[in-house]
C-alpha positions as CSV (number, residue, x, y, z in Angstrom):
1,X,22.3,7.5,-0.4
2,X,22.9,11.1,0.5
3,X,20.2,12.1,2.9
4,X,21.1,15.7,2.9
5,X,20.1,16.0,-0.8
6,X,16.9,14.0,-0.3
7,X,14.4,16.5,1.1
8,X,11.2,14.9,2.3
9,X,8.2,16.9,1.4
10,X,5.4,17.2,4.0
11,X,1.9,18.1,3.0
12,X,-1.5,18.1,4.6
13,X,-4.2,15.5,3.7
14,X,-7.8,16.1,2.8
15,X,-9.9,14.1,5.2
16,X,-13.6,13.7,6.0
17,X,-14.8,11.6,9.0
18,X,-18.1,10.0,8.2
19,X,-19.5,7.6,10.8
20,X,-16.9,4.9,11.4
21,X,-15.0,5.7,8.1
22,X,-12.3,8.1,7.4
23,X,-12.5,9.3,3.8
24,X,-9.1,10.2,2.4
25,X,-8.6,12.2,-0.8
26,X,-5.1,11.5,-2.0
27,X,-3.7,10.6,-5.4
28,X,-0.8,8.2,-4.9
29,X,2.4,8.8,-6.9
30,X,4.1,5.4,-6.3
31,X,3.0,1.7,-6.5
32,X,3.5,1.1,-2.8
33,X,1.9,4.0,-0.9
34,X,1.3,3.3,2.8
35,X,-0.7,5.0,5.6
36,X,-0.5,4.8,9.4
37,X,-2.7,6.2,12.1
38,X,-1.1,7.2,15.4
39,X,-2.9,8.0,18.7
40,X,-2.2,11.1,20.8
41,X,0.7,9.3,22.5
42,X,2.4,8.5,19.2
43,X,1.6,4.8,19.1
44,X,0.7,3.3,15.8
45,X,-2.9,2.0,16.0
46,X,-3.7,1.1,12.4
47,X,-1.9,0.9,9.0
48,X,-2.4,-0.2,5.5
49,X,-1.6,0.3,1.8
50,X,-3.3,2.7,-0.5
51,X,-4.3,1.4,-3.9
52,X,-6.6,2.4,-6.7
53,X,-7.8,5.9,-7.4
54,X,-7.7,9.1,-5.4
55,X,-10.6,8.4,-2.9
56,X,-9.8,6.0,-0.1
57,X,-12.0,4.7,2.7
58,X,-10.3,3.7,6.0
59,X,-12.3,2.0,8.8
60,X,-11.9,3.7,12.2
61,X,-14.5,1.5,13.9
62,X,-11.9,0.1,16.3
63,X,-10.6,3.5,17.4
64,X,-12.0,5.1,20.7
65,X,-12.8,8.8,21.0
66,X,-9.5,10.6,20.9
67,X,-7.2,12.8,18.8
68,X,-5.3,10.9,16.0
69,X,-2.8,11.6,13.2
70,X,-2.8,9.9,9.9
71,X,0.5,9.8,7.9
72,X,0.8,8.8,4.3
73,X,4.3,7.8,3.0
74,X,4.5,7.9,-0.8
75,X,8.0,7.5,-2.1
76,X,10.0,10.5,-0.8
77,X,6.9,12.3,0.2
78,X,5.0,12.3,3.5
79,X,1.6,13.8,4.0
80,X,-0.3,14.0,7.3
81,X,-3.3,15.4,9.1
82,X,-4.8,15.3,12.5
83,X,-8.4,14.3,13.2
84,X,-10.6,13.7,16.2
85,X,-13.1,10.9,16.9
86,X,-15.8,12.0,19.3
């Protein structure tokens, strides 16, 4: 595999924080599309697989108030966005 010719696209995600849920609007392009949430220090604190349609609900009940980043890996594409739990 020639990594020089495989450009990874990076896009922002559309997020809404509602109570203890993160609502993610993302239409997956591949069968196995995964997400990960990282804390401000870069440690992965939660992860999962996206399935179904374009609206996804992710529980953030176990996360303490802080800044976080969610990343979605979908084939050769990566999308991410930062959010804050207060």
